[in-house]
N, C-alpha and C positions, 0 to 999 in steps of 0.2 A: 504493500500500500504506500502510495506517495505521501511523504511527510509535508507539513506546511512549509518547511525550509526548501524542499525540492520544488514545490509549486512556486514559491517565491523566486527561486533561481530561474525557473522557466520564464517568469514574467520579466525578469531583469535582463537576462543575457539574450537579447534578441536583436535582430536586424530591423524588423518591422512587425507591426501588429494590426489586426483589424478588430475593432471593438464594437460591442453593442449589437450583435446579431441575435436572432431568435430561432429556436429549433422548430422543425416541422414534425408532424406525427411520425414516430418510429424511425426518425432520421439518425439518431445517435443511441449508443448504449454507454453505460458507465464502464470504464476500463476495469475497475476493481470488482464490481458485482456482476456485470454483464446484463443488468436490467436496462430496459428502455428508459430514455430520458423523456420526461413529459413534454407535451406540446407547449410552444411559446416560452420555453426556458431561455433566459438570456445566456449567451455564450460569446467567447472571443477566440480568435485564431492568433497564434504566436509563431513567427518564423525565427527559429533560434540561430545562434552563431554556428551551430553544427549542421545547418541546412535541414533541420527537421521542421515539420509542420505539426503543431500541437494544438488541440482544442481543449479549452478550459471553460467550465461553467462560470457565469458572472463576468465581471470586468476586472481590470487591473487592480482596482481598489476593493474588490470583494474579498472578505477574510476567509471564506471557506470554499474556495474553488476546487473543483474536481476534474480529473482528466476524463474526457469523453471521446468516443471514437465513432466515425461515420460507419453506417451499416454496410452499404454497398457502393454508393455513389462516390467514385474516386475523383478528386479534384485534378485540374490540369497540373498542379504542382506535384502531386503524388505520382501521377502518370509519368511526368517528365523525369522525376527522380528514379523511377524504375527503369527507364530507358537509358539513362546516362548517369555516370558518376559526377556529382556536383563537386567542383573544386572551389573551396572558399577563397575569395579574392583577398590577397594580402592586405593587411592594414598598415597605413603609413606609420613610421616610427620617427621620434624626435631625433634629428640629425643636425646639429649646429654647423654653420659654415666654417671652414678652415682654409682661408686663402693661402695660396702658395706664393713664393717669391715672384714667380712669373705673373701671377694675378696682380701683385702690387706694382709690377712694372707696367702692366696694362692700365691699371688704375681703377678697375671696376670688376664686379663679379655678378653672376646671375644667382639670385636667391629664390628659394621655393618654400611656400607656406601652405598650410591646409587647416581646415576646421570641419567638424561634423556639419553636414549640409542643412539639417532641419532643426538645429538647436544652437542659437547664438550664445547661449550661456556656456557652451563647451569651450575648452581652451583652444587658442590659435597657436600653432607651433611650426617650427621650421623642420623641413624634411630634405632628403637627398634628391638629387636629380633622377636617380633610379626610381624612387617612390613616386615622383611627379610623373614619370613616364608610364607608370603602371597604376593608373588611377582607380580608386575604389569608388563606386557610384554613391556610396553613403557619405562621401566627403566632397567639399568644394575646394578648389585649388587656385593658387595664383603664383605667378613668377614675375620678377621685376629686377631691373638693374640697380646695383648698389655701389656707390663710389667708396673706394677704400684708400685712395691716395690722392694727393693734390693739396692745395692750401686749405687750412682749416675753415676759412670763410666759404670757399667754393663747395667743399664737401658738406658742410653744415647746411648751406642753402639748398643744394640739389637733393640731398637725402631727406631734408625736412619736407620738400615738395612731394617726394615719393611717399613719405609717411602720411601726409595729409590726403593724398589721392587714395591710398589703401584703406584709410579709415572709413571711407564712404561705403565700402562693401564688407570690411572686416573690422567692425567696431571693437576697439580695444587692442588692436595690433600695435598701437603706439606704446603700450606697456611692454612690448617685446622688443621694440626697436628704439634706438636713439641715434641722432644724426651722425655722431662720430664713432659709432659701433664698428669695430674692425679696422678703423682708420689708422694709418701710419703716415707720418709726414715724409715727404720726399727727401731722399738722402741729401744731406748738406744744405737743406733749405733752412730758413729762419726757424721754423717750428722744430725741425730736427735738432738744430744746434741748441735751442732753448730746452728741449727735452733732455739732451745729454747733460747740459749744465745743471738741470734740476736733479738728475740722477747722481751727479757728482756731489751735490750739496747734501744729499740724503745718505751718502755712504759714510 
């Protein structure tokens, strides 16, 4: 028998859900007892991270949901799963940028960020070029040019413009970025000399 914790895990670890449906006569049976579920019983469908389709009585907030199973009518999802092995799309991982010496000579890099597509409260985070190229439909993605060398004034100005533009679609990304992030002054420039002098004073 499924415990309350197991039911709770099903409701949480999902890719999507369909809530607030109602049963038809003799459409479902209870998984544990095998008895028919009464007509007009509220139920919901949960598509888990393991690519399973699970039916539970009630809704996400119902305290006593039970697993139910369709009697005969297979859904398109279950038929497709029987025909082919579903491969879970990889989820993007946090991967901070690490510019190379060559990148600093060029003066800018391409950065990649992502966020869960349907929940603006979820964190925005930086990812690798590989994850950007292998996109998961549950996330939204962005790429942008980021200056990492040049004068402090120029880099601050250009990167602040980039941040302001990104904030329109990724509210809160300014908490992850600041204009001089990853910046290094050009070798032997005024900023470079000042930085070296500052380091000497702190030694």
